[in-house]
Residue frames as qw, qx, qy, qz and C-alpha x, y, z in Angstrom:
[[0.449, 0.672, -0.257, 0.530, 135.30, -3.71, -190.25],
 [0.423, -0.725, 0.332, -0.430, 135.17, -3.11, -186.45],
 [0.961, -0.230, 0.149, -0.019, 135.70, -6.80, -185.86],
 [0.790, 0.434, -0.127, 0.414, 138.95, -6.68, -188.00],
 [0.079, 0.755, -0.293, 0.581, 140.19, -3.69, -186.04],
 [0.696, -0.578, 0.268, -0.332, 139.46, -5.45, -182.77],
 [0.982, 0.014, 0.055, 0.178, 141.32, -8.64, -183.97],
 [0.550, 0.632, -0.182, 0.515, 144.24, -6.46, -185.01],
 [0.290, -0.759, 0.326, -0.483, 144.41, -5.00, -181.53],
 [0.932, -0.320, 0.145, -0.095, 144.76, -8.45, -180.10],
 [0.886, 0.129, 0.088, 0.436, 148.00, -8.98, -182.06],
 [0.169, 0.917, -0.139, 0.333, 149.40, -5.33, -181.72],
 [0.807, -0.239, -0.236, 0.486, 152.83, -5.32, -180.20],
 [0.073, -0.986, -0.002, -0.150, 154.17, -2.22, -178.48],
 [0.534, 0.473, -0.397, 0.578, 157.63, -0.97, -177.84],
 [0.478, -0.405, -0.553, 0.549, 158.75, -0.01, -174.40],
 [0.047, -0.040, -0.001, 0.998, 158.48, 3.60, -175.31],
 [0.386, -0.311, -0.477, -0.726, 154.92, 3.05, -176.45],
 [0.575, -0.468, -0.661, 0.113, 154.02, 1.23, -173.30],
 [0.332, -0.271, -0.341, 0.837, 155.57, 4.08, -171.28],
 [0.139, -0.098, -0.221, -0.960, 153.47, 6.54, -173.20],
 [0.500, -0.385, -0.655, -0.416, 150.34, 4.51, -172.75],
 [0.612, -0.506, -0.544, 0.272, 150.83, 4.28, -168.98],
 [0.059, -0.943, -0.012, -0.328, 152.26, 7.81, -168.52],
 [0.711, -0.644, 0.207, 0.190, 155.46, 6.79, -167.05],
 [0.052, 0.769, -0.586, -0.249, 159.19, 6.76, -167.89],
 [0.748, 0.344, -0.550, -0.136, 160.74, 3.99, -169.94],
 [0.216, 0.324, -0.831, 0.397, 162.80, 2.78, -166.91],
 [0.523, -0.094, 0.484, -0.695, 159.49, 2.52, -164.96],
 [0.837, 0.215, -0.242, -0.440, 158.13, 0.16, -167.54],
 [0.603, 0.342, -0.704, 0.157, 161.03, -2.16, -167.07],
 [0.088, -0.237, 0.724, -0.642, 160.76, -1.96, -163.32],
 [0.684, 0.059, 0.219, -0.693, 156.97, -2.67, -163.43],
 [0.805, 0.279, -0.453, -0.261, 157.60, -5.62, -165.69],
 [0.392, 0.277, -0.806, 0.346, 160.18, -7.10, -163.35],
 [0.170, -0.077, 0.696, -0.693, 158.01, -6.70, -160.28],
 [0.010, 0.345, 0.930, 0.127, 154.85, -8.04, -162.08],
 [0.148, 0.500, 0.314, -0.794, 152.94, -4.70, -162.01],
 [0.597, 0.524, -0.195, -0.576, 152.33, -5.14, -165.77],
 [0.969, 0.122, 0.211, -0.034, 152.42, -8.26, -167.87],
 [0.606, -0.432, 0.466, 0.478, 155.53, -9.66, -169.01],
 [0.376, 0.667, -0.346, -0.542, 156.84, -8.77, -172.48],
 [0.936, 0.272, 0.220, 0.037, 157.30, -11.07, -175.41],
 [0.298, -0.639, 0.533, 0.468, 160.91, -11.62, -176.47],
 [0.769, 0.603, 0.024, -0.208, 160.90, -11.77, -180.32],
 [0.772, 0.436, -0.302, 0.350, 164.72, -12.10, -180.56],
 [0.655, -0.152, -0.383, 0.633, 167.79, -11.56, -178.45],
 [0.210, -0.049, -0.084, 0.973, 167.37, -7.76, -178.74],
 [0.317, -0.261, -0.346, -0.844, 163.73, -7.27, -179.47],
 [0.064, -0.282, -0.831, 0.475, 161.11, -7.11, -176.72],
 [0.275, -0.296, -0.356, -0.843, 157.44, -6.19, -177.15],
 [0.235, 0.145, 0.753, -0.597, 154.38, -6.05, -175.11],
 [0.011, -0.452, -0.810, -0.374, 150.91, -7.33, -176.35],
 [0.210, -0.258, -0.038, -0.942, 148.44, -4.49, -176.42],
 [0.682, -0.347, -0.485, -0.423, 145.66, -6.93, -175.54],
 [0.665, -0.249, -0.563, 0.424, 147.53, -8.18, -172.37],
 [0.157, 0.051, -0.252, 0.954, 148.00, -4.49, -171.23],
 [0.408, -0.303, -0.226, -0.831, 144.36, -3.64, -171.82],
 [0.756, -0.361, -0.533, -0.116, 143.15, -6.68, -169.74],
 [0.583, -0.122, -0.481, 0.643, 145.60, -5.80, -167.09],
 [0.018, -0.124, 0.105, -0.987, 144.47, -2.10, -166.98],
 [0.551, -0.340, -0.458, -0.609, 140.82, -3.25, -166.96],
 [0.726, -0.313, -0.583, 0.188, 141.49, -5.33, -163.91],
 [0.408, -0.096, -0.362, 0.833, 143.31, -2.54, -162.02],
 [0.152, 0.137, 0.121, -0.971, 140.60, 0.05, -162.69],
 [0.078, 0.429, 0.885, 0.162, 137.19, -1.75, -162.88],
 [0.052, 0.802, 0.558, -0.205, 134.41, 0.54, -163.97],
 [0.056, -0.762, 0.157, 0.626, 136.69, 3.12, -165.42],
 [0.644, 0.399, 0.539, 0.368, 136.31, 3.35, -169.31],
 [0.129, -0.431, 0.230, 0.863, 137.56, 5.87, -171.75]]
């Protein structure tokens, strides 16, 4: 069952508000961080729908803070 949950996390897509909550920043900061390369680029699902992969954000955060685990 844990393996299924881990696989689901690999395909989980987050909205900009969810990413902001995860990082503890404002929504505008998420867009700015995305443009400057401070976080992984989002996936464009359609003209108006943009999401971030949770797995990409986790890898990025693990690289930025090695040794820090929750």
